[in-house]
PDB file of the backbone (N, CA, C, O) and the ligand in Angstrom, with CONECT records:
HET     ZN  A 101       1
ATOM      1  N   MET A   1       0.893  -1.202  -0.051  1.00  0.00           N
ATOM      2  CA  MET A   1       0.049  -0.010  -0.014  1.00  0.00           C
ATOM      3  C   MET A   1       0.814   1.209   0.020  1.00  0.00           C
ATOM      4  O   MET A   1       0.421   2.207  -0.585  1.00  0.00           O
ATOM      5  N   ALA A   2       2.003   1.194   0.764  1.00  0.00           N
ATOM      6  CA  ALA A   2       2.763   2.340   0.763  1.00  0.00           C
ATOM      7  C   ALA A   2       3.485   2.593  -0.549  1.00  0.00           C
ATOM      8  O   ALA A   2       3.661   3.726  -0.997  1.00  0.00           O
ATOM      9  N   GLY A   3       3.861   1.564  -1.095  1.00  0.00           N
ATOM     10  CA  GLY A   3       4.478   1.697  -2.409  1.00  0.00           C
ATOM     11  C   GLY A   3       3.560   2.273  -3.548  1.00  0.00           C
ATOM     12  O   GLY A   3       3.999   2.976  -4.458  1.00  0.00           O
ATOM     13  N   LYS A   4       2.160   1.883  -3.401  1.00  0.00           N
ATOM     14  CA  LYS A   4       1.189   2.520  -4.351  1.00  0.00           C
ATOM     15  C   LYS A   4       1.070   4.052  -4.205  1.00  0.00           C
ATOM     16  O   LYS A   4       0.974   4.812  -5.170  1.00  0.00           O
ATOM     17  N   ARG A   5       1.084   4.452  -2.863  1.00  0.00           N
ATOM     18  CA  ARG A   5       1.093   5.792  -2.641  1.00  0.00           C
ATOM     19  C   ARG A   5       2.094   6.667  -3.341  1.00  0.00           C
ATOM     20  O   ARG A   5       1.808   7.747  -3.859  1.00  0.00           O
ATOM     21  N   THR A   6       3.402   6.071  -3.315  1.00  0.00           N
ATOM     22  CA  THR A   6       4.505   6.578  -3.716  1.00  0.00           C
ATOM     23  C   THR A   6       4.396   6.880  -5.278  1.00  0.00           C
ATOM     24  O   THR A   6       4.788   7.942  -5.764  1.00  0.00           O
ATOM     25  N   VAL A   7       3.830   5.852  -6.014  1.00  0.00           N
ATOM     26  CA  VAL A   7       3.675   5.922  -7.403  1.00  0.00           C
ATOM     27  C   VAL A   7       2.712   7.096  -7.818  1.00  0.00           C
ATOM     28  O   VAL A   7       2.922   7.799  -8.806  1.00  0.00           O
ATOM     29  N   LEU A   8       1.621   7.247  -6.960  1.00  0.00           N
ATOM     30  CA  LEU A   8       0.651   8.166  -7.244  1.00  0.00           C
ATOM     31  C   LEU A   8       1.337   9.754  -7.112  1.00  0.00           C
ATOM     32  O   LEU A   8       1.019  10.702  -7.831  1.00  0.00           O
ATOM     33  N   THR A   9       2.168   9.779  -6.210  1.00  0.00           N
ATOM     34  CA  THR A   9       2.888  11.106  -5.818  1.00  0.00           C
ATOM     35  C   THR A   9       3.726  11.438  -6.993  1.00  0.00           C
ATOM     36  O   THR A   9       3.822  12.598  -7.394  1.00  0.00           O
ATOM     37  N   LEU A  10       4.366  10.390  -7.580  1.00  0.00           N
ATOM     38  CA  LEU A  10       5.291  10.585  -8.784  1.00  0.00           C
ATOM     39  C   LEU A  10       4.557  11.035 -10.023  1.00  0.00           C
ATOM     40  O   LEU A  10       4.961  11.953 -10.737  1.00  0.00           O
ATOM     41  N   GLU A  11       3.526  10.383 -10.227  1.00  0.00           N
ATOM     42  CA  GLU A  11       2.585  10.546 -11.275  1.00  0.00           C
ATOM     43  C   GLU A  11       2.074  11.986 -11.250  1.00  0.00           C
ATOM     44  O   GLU A  11       1.992  12.607 -12.310  1.00  0.00           O
ATOM     45  N   LYS A  12       1.743  12.520 -10.136  1.00  0.00           N
ATOM     46  CA  LYS A  12       1.310  13.909  -9.896  1.00  0.00           C
ATOM     47  C   LYS A  12       2.530  14.908 -10.243  1.00  0.00           C
ATOM     48  O   LYS A  12       2.430  15.796 -11.090  1.00  0.00           O
ATOM     49  N   SER A  13       3.497  14.700  -9.615  1.00  0.00           N
ATOM     50  CA  SER A  13       4.555  15.740  -9.901  1.00  0.00           C
ATOM     51  C   SER A  13       5.025  15.636 -11.327  1.00  0.00           C
ATOM     52  O   SER A  13       5.380  16.693 -11.849  1.00  0.00           O
ATOM     53  N   GLU A  14       5.086  14.527 -12.043  1.00  0.00           N
ATOM     54  CA  GLU A  14       5.358  14.435 -13.307  1.00  0.00           C
ATOM     55  C   GLU A  14       4.611  15.089 -14.408  1.00  0.00           C
ATOM     56  O   GLU A  14       5.115  15.419 -15.481  1.00  0.00           O
ATOM     57  N   ARG A  15       3.250  15.268 -14.030  1.00  0.00           N
ATOM     58  CA  ARG A  15       2.332  16.014 -14.918  1.00  0.00           C
ATOM     59  C   ARG A  15       2.548  17.559 -14.782  1.00  0.00           C
ATOM     60  O   ARG A  15       2.216  18.307 -15.701  1.00  0.00           O
ATOM     61  N   TYR A  16       3.113  18.032 -13.614  1.00  0.00           N
ATOM     62  CA  TYR A  16       3.343  19.278 -13.529  1.00  0.00           C
ATOM     63  C   TYR A  16       4.944  19.894 -13.906  1.00  0.00           C
ATOM     64  O   TYR A  16       5.217  21.049 -14.230  1.00  0.00           O
ATOM     65  N   TYR A  17       5.785  18.849 -13.766  1.00  0.00           N
ATOM     66  CA  TYR A  17       7.149  19.187 -14.165  1.00  0.00           C
ATOM     67  C   TYR A  17       7.722  18.107 -15.195  1.00  0.00           C
ATOM     68  O   TYR A  17       7.997  16.933 -14.948  1.00  0.00           O
ATOM     69  N   PHE A  18       7.827  18.735 -16.314  1.00  0.00           N
ATOM     70  CA  PHE A  18       8.464  17.818 -17.418  1.00  0.00           C
ATOM     71  C   PHE A  18       9.930  18.093 -17.685  1.00  0.00           C
ATOM     72  O   PHE A  18      10.235  18.977 -18.487  1.00  0.00           O
ATOM     73  N   TYR A  19      10.837  17.396 -17.066  1.00  0.00           N
ATOM     74  CA  TYR A  19      12.190  17.587 -17.192  1.00  0.00           C
ATOM     75  C   TYR A  19      12.772  17.436 -18.779  1.00  0.00           C
ATOM     76  O   TYR A  19      12.500  16.442 -19.452  1.00  0.00           O
ATOM     77  N   SER A  20      13.467  18.363 -19.204  1.00  0.00           N
ATOM     78  CA  SER A  20      14.048  18.191 -20.512  1.00  0.00           C
ATOM     79  C   SER A  20      15.549  18.171 -20.128  1.00  0.00           C
ATOM     80  O   SER A  20      16.111  19.179 -19.698  1.00  0.00           O
ATOM     81  N   GLU A  21      16.167  16.996 -20.298  1.00  0.00           N
ATOM     82  CA  GLU A  21      17.630  16.863 -19.972  1.00  0.00           C
ATOM     83  C   GLU A  21      18.481  17.673 -20.877  1.00  0.00           C
ATOM     84  O   GLU A  21      19.530  18.144 -20.437  1.00  0.00           O
ATOM     85  N   ALA A  22      18.107  17.882 -22.148  1.00  0.00           N
ATOM     86  CA  ALA A  22      18.943  18.572 -23.108  1.00  0.00           C
ATOM     87  C   ALA A  22      18.983  20.146 -22.543  1.00  0.00           C
ATOM     88  O   ALA A  22      20.026  20.691 -22.182  1.00  0.00           O
ATOM     89  N   ALA A  23      17.880  20.680 -22.530  1.00  0.00           N
ATOM     90  CA  ALA A  23      17.781  22.017 -22.282  1.00  0.00           C
ATOM     91  C   ALA A  23      17.858  22.445 -20.812  1.00  0.00           C
ATOM     92  O   ALA A  23      17.992  23.630 -20.504  1.00  0.00           O
ATOM     93  N   ARG A  24      17.772  21.477 -19.931  1.00  0.00           N
ATOM     94  CA  ARG A  24      17.672  21.744 -18.528  1.00  0.00           C
ATOM     95  C   ARG A  24      16.642  22.656 -18.123  1.00  0.00           C
ATOM     96  O   ARG A  24      16.796  23.399 -17.153  1.00  0.00           O
ATOM     97  N   THR A  25      15.628  22.636 -18.799  1.00  0.00           N
ATOM     98  CA  THR A  25      14.443  23.609 -18.482  1.00  0.00           C
ATOM     99  C   THR A  25      13.298  22.747 -18.041  1.00  0.00           C
ATOM    100  O   THR A  25      13.252  21.562 -18.371  1.00  0.00           O
ATOM    101  N   ILE A  26      12.360  23.316 -17.295  1.00  0.00           N
ATOM    102  CA  ILE A  26      11.115  22.576 -16.778  1.00  0.00           C
ATOM    103  C   ILE A  26       9.957  23.320 -17.244  1.00  0.00           C
ATOM    104  O   ILE A  26       9.942  24.551 -17.235  1.00  0.00           O
ATOM    105  N   THR A  27       8.930  22.568 -17.675  1.00  0.00           N
ATOM    106  CA  THR A  27       7.640  23.165 -18.216  1.00  0.00           C
ATOM    107  C   THR A  27       6.609  22.930 -16.973  1.00  0.00           C
ATOM    108  O   THR A  27       6.495  21.832 -16.428  1.00  0.00           O
ATOM    109  N   GLY A  28       6.005  23.877 -16.659  1.00  0.00           N
ATOM    110  CA  GLY A  28       4.773  23.698 -15.688  1.00  0.00           C
ATOM    111  C   GLY A  28       4.036  24.876 -15.453  1.00  0.00           C
ATOM    112  O   GLY A  28       4.431  25.967 -15.864  1.00  0.00           O
ATOM    113  N   ARG A  29       3.039  24.736 -14.847  1.00  0.00           N
ATOM    114  CA  ARG A  29       1.995  25.795 -14.757  1.00  0.00           C
ATOM    115  C   ARG A  29       2.482  26.772 -13.712  1.00  0.00           C
ATOM    116  O   ARG A  29       2.965  26.459 -12.624  1.00  0.00           O
ATOM    117  N   CYS A  30       2.274  28.142 -14.233  1.00  0.00           N
ATOM    118  CA  CYS A  30       2.585  29.256 -13.432  1.00  0.00           C
ATOM    119  C   CYS A  30       1.364  29.840 -12.914  1.00  0.00           C
ATOM    120  O   CYS A  30       0.482  30.200 -13.694  1.00  0.00           O
ATOM    121  N   GLU A  31       1.231  29.974 -11.535  1.00  0.00           N
ATOM    122  CA  GLU A  31      -0.007  30.320 -10.973  1.00  0.00           C
ATOM    123  C   GLU A  31      -0.275  31.887 -11.256  1.00  0.00           C
ATOM    124  O   GLU A  31      -1.408  32.367 -11.216  1.00  0.00           O
ATOM    125  N   ALA A  32       0.812  32.586 -11.529  1.00  0.00           N
ATOM    126  CA  ALA A  32       0.792  34.052 -11.658  1.00  0.00           C
ATOM    127  C   ALA A  32       0.438  34.252 -13.125  1.00  0.00           C
ATOM    128  O   ALA A  32      -0.356  35.152 -13.400  1.00  0.00           O
ATOM    129  N   CYS A  33       0.921  33.544 -14.030  1.00  0.00           N
ATOM    130  CA  CYS A  33       0.508  33.609 -15.468  1.00  0.00           C
ATOM    131  C   CYS A  33      -0.798  32.868 -15.858  1.00  0.00           C
ATOM    132  O   CYS A  33      -1.398  33.101 -16.907  1.00  0.00           O
ATOM    133  N   HIS A  34      -1.182  31.985 -14.963  1.00  0.00           N
ATOM    134  CA  HIS A  34      -2.298  31.241 -15.261  1.00  0.00           C
ATOM    135  C   HIS A  34      -2.091  30.324 -16.686  1.00  0.00           C
ATOM    136  O   HIS A  34      -3.015  30.116 -17.471  1.00  0.00           O
ATOM    137  N   GLU A  35      -0.893  29.888 -16.842  1.00  0.00           N
ATOM    138  CA  GLU A  35      -0.679  29.056 -18.027  1.00  0.00           C
ATOM    139  C   GLU A  35       0.528  28.284 -17.854  1.00  0.00           C
ATOM    140  O   GLU A  35       1.207  28.424 -16.837  1.00  0.00           O
ATOM    141  N   GLU A  36       0.881  27.392 -18.872  1.00  0.00           N
ATOM    142  CA  GLU A  36       2.129  26.558 -18.787  1.00  0.00           C
ATOM    143  C   GLU A  36       3.287  27.407 -19.185  1.00  0.00           C
ATOM    144  O   GLU A  36       3.155  28.114 -20.184  1.00  0.00           O
ATOM    145  N   VAL A  37       4.299  27.419 -18.584  1.00  0.00           N
ATOM    146  CA  VAL A  37       5.504  28.255 -18.915  1.00  0.00           C
ATOM    147  C   VAL A  37       6.607  27.388 -18.763  1.00  0.00           C
ATOM    148  O   VAL A  37       6.504  26.238 -18.334  1.00  0.00           O
ATOM    149  N   THR A  38       7.792  27.992 -19.154  1.00  0.00           N
ATOM    150  CA  THR A  38       9.061  27.358 -19.032  1.00  0.00           C
ATOM    151  C   THR A  38       9.733  28.009 -17.750  1.00  0.00           C
ATOM    152  O   THR A  38       9.839  29.216 -17.531  1.00  0.00           O
ATOM    153  N   TRP A  39      10.171  26.948 -16.935  1.00  0.00           N
ATOM    154  CA  TRP A  39      10.977  27.379 -15.744  1.00  0.00           C
ATOM    155  C   TRP A  39      12.316  27.215 -15.979  1.00  0.00           C
ATOM    156  O   TRP A  39      12.765  26.166 -16.442  1.00  0.00           O
ATOM    157  N   ILE A  40      13.119  28.341 -15.646  1.00  0.00           N
ATOM    158  CA  ILE A  40      14.714  28.281 -15.813  1.00  0.00           C
ATOM    159  C   ILE A  40      15.242  28.524 -14.472  1.00  0.00           C
ATOM    160  O   ILE A  40      14.548  28.901 -13.527  1.00  0.00           O
ATOM    161  N   THR A  41      16.512  28.292 -14.426  1.00  0.00           N
ATOM    162  CA  THR A  41      17.317  28.521 -13.158  1.00  0.00           C
ATOM    163  C   THR A  41      17.689  30.016 -13.102  1.00  0.00           C
ATOM    164  O   THR A  41      17.756  30.654 -14.153  1.00  0.00           O
ATOM    165  N   PRO A  42      17.932  30.592 -11.923  1.00  0.00           N
ATOM    166  CA  PRO A  42      18.410  31.916 -11.740  1.00  0.00           C
ATOM    167  C   PRO A  42      19.634  32.324 -12.671  1.00  0.00           C
ATOM    168  O   PRO A  42      19.755  33.427 -13.203  1.00  0.00           O
ATOM    169  N   ASP A  43      20.519  31.263 -12.783  1.00  0.00           N
ATOM    170  CA  ASP A  43      21.794  31.526 -13.612  1.00  0.00           C
ATOM    171  C   ASP A  43      21.212  31.604 -15.069  1.00  0.00           C
ATOM    172  O   ASP A  43      21.634  32.536 -15.753  1.00  0.00           O
ATOM    173  N   GLN A  44      20.400  30.843 -15.570  1.00  0.00           N
ATOM    174  CA  GLN A  44      19.906  30.903 -16.937  1.00  0.00           C
ATOM    175  C   GLN A  44      19.100  32.428 -17.223  1.00  0.00           C
ATOM    176  O   GLN A  44      19.283  33.147 -18.205  1.00  0.00           O
ATOM    177  N   ALA A  45      18.260  32.662 -16.191  1.00  0.00           N
ATOM    178  CA  ALA A  45      17.528  33.947 -16.268  1.00  0.00           C
ATOM    179  C   ALA A  45      18.365  35.060 -16.216  1.00  0.00           C
ATOM    180  O   ALA A  45      18.101  36.007 -16.957  1.00  0.00           O
ATOM    181  N   SER A  46      19.473  35.123 -15.360  1.00  0.00           N
ATOM    182  CA  SER A  46      20.432  36.210 -15.499  1.00  0.00           C
ATOM    183  C   SER A  46      21.163  36.462 -16.759  1.00  0.00           C
ATOM    184  O   SER A  46      21.351  37.584 -17.231  1.00  0.00           O
ATOM    185  N   ALA A  47      21.584  35.292 -17.299  1.00  0.00           N
ATOM    186  CA  ALA A  47      22.228  35.276 -18.551  1.00  0.00           C
ATOM    187  C   ALA A  47      21.348  35.773 -19.729  1.00  0.00           C
ATOM    188  O   ALA A  47      21.832  36.493 -20.603  1.00  0.00           O
ATOM    189  N   LEU A  48      19.991  35.363 -19.742  1.00  0.00           N
ATOM    190  CA  LEU A  48      19.087  35.780 -20.746  1.00  0.00           C
ATOM    191  C   LEU A  48      18.666  37.117 -20.684  1.00  0.00           C
ATOM    192  O   LEU A  48      18.636  37.813 -21.699  1.00  0.00           O
ATOM    193  N   SER A  49      18.291  37.596 -19.422  1.00  0.00           N
ATOM    194  CA  SER A  49      17.949  38.929 -19.355  1.00  0.00           C
ATOM    195  C   SER A  49      18.837  39.967 -19.196  1.00  0.00           C
ATOM    196  O   SER A  49      18.433  41.125 -19.085  1.00  0.00           O
ATOM    197  N   LYS A  50      20.086  39.659 -19.171  1.00  0.00           N
ATOM    198  CA  LYS A  50      21.239  40.405 -18.866  1.00  0.00           C
ATOM    199  C   LYS A  50      21.036  41.194 -17.497  1.00  0.00           C
ATOM    200  O   LYS A  50      21.510  42.314 -17.306  1.00  0.00           O
ATOM    201  N   LEU A  51      20.371  40.574 -16.678  1.00  0.00           N
ATOM    202  CA  LEU A  51      20.364  41.147 -15.370  1.00  0.00           C
ATOM    203  C   LEU A  51      21.343  40.671 -14.357  1.00  0.00           C
ATOM    204  O   LEU A  51      21.735  39.515 -14.512  1.00  0.00           O
ATOM    205  N   THR A  52      21.826  41.366 -13.313  1.00  0.00           N
ATOM    206  CA  THR A  52      22.639  40.724 -12.339  1.00  0.00           C
ATOM    207  C   THR A  52      21.841  39.966 -11.526  1.00  0.00           C
ATOM    208  O   THR A  52      20.621  40.128 -11.524  1.00  0.00           O
ATOM    209  N   MET A  53      22.478  39.023 -10.721  1.00  0.00           N
ATOM    210  CA  MET A  53      21.699  38.258  -9.722  1.00  0.00           C
ATOM    211  C   MET A  53      20.812  39.001  -8.778  1.00  0.00           C
ATOM    212  O   MET A  53      19.695  38.632  -8.415  1.00  0.00           O
ATOM    213  N   ARG A  54      21.499  40.197  -8.387  1.00  0.00           N
ATOM    214  CA  ARG A  54      21.018  40.994  -7.481  1.00  0.00           C
ATOM    215  C   ARG A  54      19.693  41.819  -8.087  1.00  0.00           C
ATOM    216  O   ARG A  54      18.730  42.003  -7.343  1.00  0.00           O
ATOM    217  N   GLU A  55      19.680  42.265  -9.338  1.00  0.00           N
ATOM    218  CA  GLU A  55      18.660  42.876 -10.025  1.00  0.00           C
ATOM    219  C   GLU A  55      17.493  41.872 -10.159  1.00  0.00           C
ATOM    220  O   GLU A  55      16.322  42.212  -9.996  1.00  0.00           O
ATOM    221  N   LEU A  56      17.878  40.624 -10.463  1.00  0.00           N
ATOM    222  CA  LEU A  56      17.054  39.522 -10.568  1.00  0.00           C
ATOM    223  C   LEU A  56      16.165  39.222  -9.427  1.00  0.00           C
ATOM    224  O   LEU A  56      14.943  39.142  -9.554  1.00  0.00           O
ATOM    225  N   PHE A  57      16.775  39.061  -8.341  1.00  0.00           N
ATOM    226  CA  PHE A  57      16.144  38.753  -7.174  1.00  0.00           C
ATOM    227  C   PHE A  57      15.358  39.886  -6.670  1.00  0.00           C
ATOM    228  O   PHE A  57      14.458  39.609  -5.878  1.00  0.00           O
ATOM    229  N   ARG A  58      15.553  41.181  -7.009  1.00  0.00           N
ATOM    230  CA  ARG A  58      14.876  42.135  -6.679  1.00  0.00           C
ATOM    231  C   ARG A  58      13.642  42.019  -7.594  1.00  0.00           C
ATOM    232  O   ARG A  58      12.564  42.085  -7.004  1.00  0.00           O
ATOM    233  N   SER A  59      13.614  41.882  -8.739  1.00  0.00           N
ATOM    234  CA  SER A  59      12.517  41.651  -9.505  1.00  0.00           C
ATOM    235  C   SER A  59      11.690  40.528  -9.079  1.00  0.00           C
ATOM    236  O   SER A  59      10.490  40.518  -9.351  1.00  0.00           O
ATOM    237  N   ILE A  60      12.204  39.651  -8.479  1.00  0.00           N
ATOM    238  CA  ILE A  60      11.375  38.459  -7.864  1.00  0.00           C
ATOM    239  C   ILE A  60      10.612  38.876  -6.713  1.00  0.00           C
ATOM    240  O   ILE A  60       9.465  38.507  -6.461  1.00  0.00           O
ATOM    241  N   GLU A  61      11.304  39.653  -6.041  1.00  0.00           N
ATOM    242  CA  GLU A  61      10.934  40.126  -4.686  1.00  0.00           C
ATOM    243  C   GLU A  61       9.601  41.041  -4.895  1.00  0.00           C
ATOM    244  O   GLU A  61       8.573  40.920  -4.230  1.00  0.00           O
ATOM    245  N   THR A  62       9.830  42.045  -6.022  1.00  0.00           N
ATOM    246  CA  THR A  62       8.722  42.902  -6.425  1.00  0.00           C
ATOM    247  C   THR A  62       7.573  42.282  -7.071  1.00  0.00           C
ATOM    248  O   THR A  62       6.547  42.912  -7.328  1.00  0.00           O
ATOM    249  N   GLY A  63       7.759  40.911  -7.362  1.00  0.00           N
ATOM    250  CA  GLY A  63       6.628  40.312  -8.157  1.00  0.00           C
ATOM    251  C   GLY A  63       6.757  40.458  -9.719  1.00  0.00           C
ATOM    252  O   GLY A  63       5.950  39.910 -10.471  1.00  0.00           O
ATOM    253  N   GLN A  64       7.795  41.213 -10.170  1.00  0.00           N
ATOM    254  CA  GLN A  64       7.658  41.475 -11.649  1.00  0.00           C
ATOM    255  C   GLN A  64       8.137  40.019 -12.314  1.00  0.00           C
ATOM    256  O   GLN A  64       7.658  39.655 -13.388  1.00  0.00           O
ATOM    257  N   VAL A  65       8.990  39.320 -11.688  1.00  0.00           N
ATOM    258  CA  VAL A  65       9.339  38.135 -12.130  1.00  0.00           C
ATOM    259  C   VAL A  65       8.897  36.908 -11.192  1.00  0.00           C
ATOM    260  O   VAL A  65       9.209  36.858 -10.002  1.00  0.00           O
ATOM    261  N   HIS A  66       8.144  35.929 -11.842  1.00  0.00           N
ATOM    262  CA  HIS A  66       7.724  34.991 -11.014  1.00  0.00           C
ATOM    263  C   HIS A  66       8.675  33.854 -10.648  1.00  0.00           C
ATOM    264  O   HIS A  66       9.623  33.572 -11.380  1.00  0.00           O
ATOM    265  N   PHE A  67       8.405  33.169  -9.454  1.00  0.00           N
ATOM    266  CA  PHE A  67       9.363  32.095  -9.193  1.00  0.00           C
ATOM    267  C   PHE A  67       8.647  30.895  -8.597  1.00  0.00           C
ATOM    268  O   PHE A  67       7.539  30.992  -8.070  1.00  0.00           O
ATOM    269  N   ASN A  68       9.293  29.815  -8.699  1.00  0.00           N
ATOM    270  CA  ASN A  68       8.795  28.500  -8.153  1.00  0.00           C
ATOM    271  C   ASN A  68       9.880  27.758  -7.544  1.00  0.00           C
ATOM    272  O   ASN A  68      11.054  28.082  -7.724  1.00  0.00           O
ATOM    273  N   GLU A  69       9.522  26.753  -6.814  1.00  0.00           N
ATOM    274  CA  GLU A  69      10.322  25.829  -6.377  1.00  0.00           C
ATOM    275  C   GLU A  69      10.243  24.479  -6.875  1.00  0.00           C
ATOM    276  O   GLU A  69       9.151  23.920  -6.777  1.00  0.00           O
ATOM    277  N   SER A  70      11.404  23.734  -7.496  1.00  0.00           N
ATOM    278  CA  SER A  70      11.177  22.464  -8.056  1.00  0.00           C
ATOM    279  C   SER A  70      10.966  21.406  -6.919  1.00  0.00           C
ATOM    280  O   SER A  70      11.002  21.705  -5.725  1.00  0.00           O
ATOM    281  N   SER A  71      10.743  20.153  -7.394  1.00  0.00           N
ATOM    282  CA  SER A  71      10.701  19.244  -6.407  1.00  0.00           C
ATOM    283  C   SER A  71      11.915  18.984  -5.609  1.00  0.00           C
ATOM    284  O   SER A  71      11.898  18.420  -4.515  1.00  0.00           O
ATOM    285  N   THR A  72      12.935  19.407  -6.191  1.00  0.00           N
ATOM    286  CA  THR A  72      14.217  19.183  -5.510  1.00  0.00           C
ATOM    287  C   THR A  72      14.603  20.438  -4.531  1.00  0.00           C
ATOM    288  O   THR A  72      15.624  20.452  -3.843  1.00  0.00           O
ATOM    289  N   GLY A  73      13.677  21.442  -4.570  1.00  0.00           N
ATOM    290  CA  GLY A  73      13.913  22.624  -3.739  1.00  0.00           C
ATOM    291  C   GLY A  73      14.646  23.711  -4.369  1.00  0.00           C
ATOM    292  O   GLY A  73      15.008  24.735  -3.789  1.00  0.00           O
ATOM    293  N   GLU A  74      14.866  23.392  -5.735  1.00  0.00           N
ATOM    294  CA  GLU A  74      15.692  24.321  -6.523  1.00  0.00           C
ATOM    295  C   GLU A  74      14.765  25.532  -6.965  1.00  0.00           C
ATOM    296  O   GLU A  74      13.632  25.389  -7.424  1.00  0.00           O
ATOM    297  N   LEU A  75      15.442  26.811  -6.750  1.00  0.00           N
ATOM    298  CA  LEU A  75      14.597  28.073  -7.233  1.00  0.00           C
ATOM    299  C   LEU A  75      14.461  28.103  -8.649  1.00  0.00           C
ATOM    300  O   LEU A  75      15.459  27.827  -9.314  1.00  0.00           O
ATOM    301  N   LEU A  76      13.408  28.387  -9.216  1.00  0.00           N
ATOM    302  CA  LEU A  76      13.129  28.357 -10.656  1.00  0.00           C
ATOM    303  C   LEU A  76      12.507  29.682 -10.971  1.00  0.00           C
ATOM    304  O   LEU A  76      11.748  30.213 -10.161  1.00  0.00           O
ATOM    305  N   VAL A  77      12.823  30.271 -12.197  1.00  0.00           N
ATOM    306  CA  VAL A  77      12.189  31.493 -12.542  1.00  0.00           C
ATOM    307  C   VAL A  77      11.317  31.259 -13.626  1.00  0.00           C
ATOM    308  O   VAL A  77      11.601  30.389 -14.449  1.00  0.00           O
ATOM    309  N   CYS A  78      10.080  32.070 -13.744  1.00  0.00           N
ATOM    310  CA  CYS A  78       9.105  31.971 -14.951  1.00  0.00           C
ATOM    311  C   CYS A  78       9.656  32.614 -16.061  1.00  0.00           C
ATOM    312  O   CYS A  78       9.886  33.818 -15.945  1.00  0.00           O
ATOM    313  N   LEU A  79       9.932  32.009 -17.194  1.00  0.00           N
ATOM    314  CA  LEU A  79      10.531  32.536 -18.380  1.00  0.00           C
ATOM    315  C   LEU A  79       9.392  33.564 -18.986  1.00  0.00           C
ATOM    316  O   LEU A  79       9.739  34.554 -19.630  1.00  0.00           O
ATOM    317  N   ASN A  80       8.391  33.342 -18.802  1.00  0.00           N
ATOM    318  CA  ASN A  80       7.161  34.096 -19.286  1.00  0.00           C
ATOM    319  C   ASN A  80       7.351  35.594 -18.650  1.00  0.00           C
ATOM    320  O   ASN A  80       7.377  36.589 -19.375  1.00  0.00           O
ATOM    321  N   SER A  81       7.472  35.655 -17.307  1.00  0.00           N
ATOM    322  CA  SER A  81       7.440  36.824 -16.628  1.00  0.00           C
ATOM    323  C   SER A  81       8.765  37.557 -16.800  1.00  0.00           C
ATOM    324  O   SER A  81       8.786  38.770 -16.588  1.00  0.00           O
ATOM    325  N   LEU A  82       9.880  36.912 -17.171  1.00  0.00           N
ATOM    326  CA  LEU A  82      11.061  37.313 -17.446  1.00  0.00           C
ATOM    327  C   LEU A  82      11.088  38.135 -18.814  1.00  0.00           C
ATOM    328  O   LEU A  82      11.811  39.117 -18.985  1.00  0.00           O
ATOM    329  N   GLY A  83      10.269  37.650 -19.704  1.00  0.00           N
ATOM    330  CA  GLY A  83      10.058  38.291 -21.041  1.00  0.00           C
ATOM    331  C   GLY A  83       9.290  39.626 -20.925  1.00  0.00           C
ATOM    332  O   GLY A  83       9.486  40.559 -21.703  1.00  0.00           O
ATOM    333  N   HIS A  84       8.415  39.662 -19.920  1.00  0.00           N
ATOM    334  CA  HIS A  84       7.626  40.910 -19.731  1.00  0.00           C
ATOM    335  C   HIS A  84       8.594  41.828 -19.042  1.00  0.00           C
ATOM    336  O   HIS A  84       8.596  43.008 -19.392  1.00  0.00           O
ATOM    337  N   ARG A  85       9.362  41.450 -18.163  1.00  0.00           N
ATOM    338  CA  ARG A  85      10.395  42.219 -17.527  1.00  0.00           C
ATOM    339  C   ARG A  85      11.135  43.015 -18.472  1.00  0.00           C
ATOM    340  O   ARG A  85      11.256  44.239 -18.417  1.00  0.00           O
ATOM    341  N   LYS A  86      11.675  42.165 -19.436  1.00  0.00           N
ATOM    342  CA  LYS A  86      12.647  42.653 -20.515  1.00  0.00           C
ATOM    343  C   LYS A  86      11.998  43.735 -21.242  1.00  0.00           C
ATOM    344  O   LYS A  86      12.632  44.770 -21.444  1.00  0.00           O
ATOM    345  N   GLU A  87      10.754  43.602 -21.672  1.00  0.00           N
ATOM    346  CA  GLU A  87      10.038  44.546 -22.646  1.00  0.00           C
ATOM    347  C   GLU A  87       9.977  46.053 -21.833  1.00  0.00           C
ATOM    348  O   GLU A  87      10.020  47.130 -22.428  1.00  0.00           O
ATOM    349  N   GLU A  88       9.873  45.912 -20.441  1.00  0.00           N
ATOM    350  CA  GLU A  88       9.863  47.099 -19.820  1.00  0.00           C
ATOM    351  C   GLU A  88      10.961  48.184 -19.864  1.00  0.00           C
ATOM    352  O   GLU A  88      10.838  49.392 -19.662  1.00  0.00           O
ATOM    353  N   LYS A  89      12.187  47.390 -20.210  1.00  0.00           N
ATOM    354  CA  LYS A  89      13.368  48.187 -20.130  1.00  0.00           C
ATOM    355  C   LYS A  89      13.616  49.064 -21.180  1.00  0.00           C
ATOM    356  O   LYS A  89      14.620  49.777 -21.165  1.00  0.00           O
TER     357      LYS A  89
HETATM  358 ZN    ZN A 101       4.740  33.415 -14.539  1.00  0.00          ZN2+
END
């Protein structure tokens, strides 16, 4: 019975987080965007947006850039919101 419960948990998380080994990106639902978005690491977000880590985290704090935590506890940034952030500049 315990084994069965583990399988159900895995199925649920797999539905929300699709790992792409090649790109190291995760696709999942962003509650702020209300749609499926690509989640990237802060490193990737910083490189893409040309923001420093400090600027990036400030944008996260002010809610301009959405963030989420992966199942492994890694901080992930919503690529969708990062695109919007870039347009404002
Ligand atoms: Zn978002």
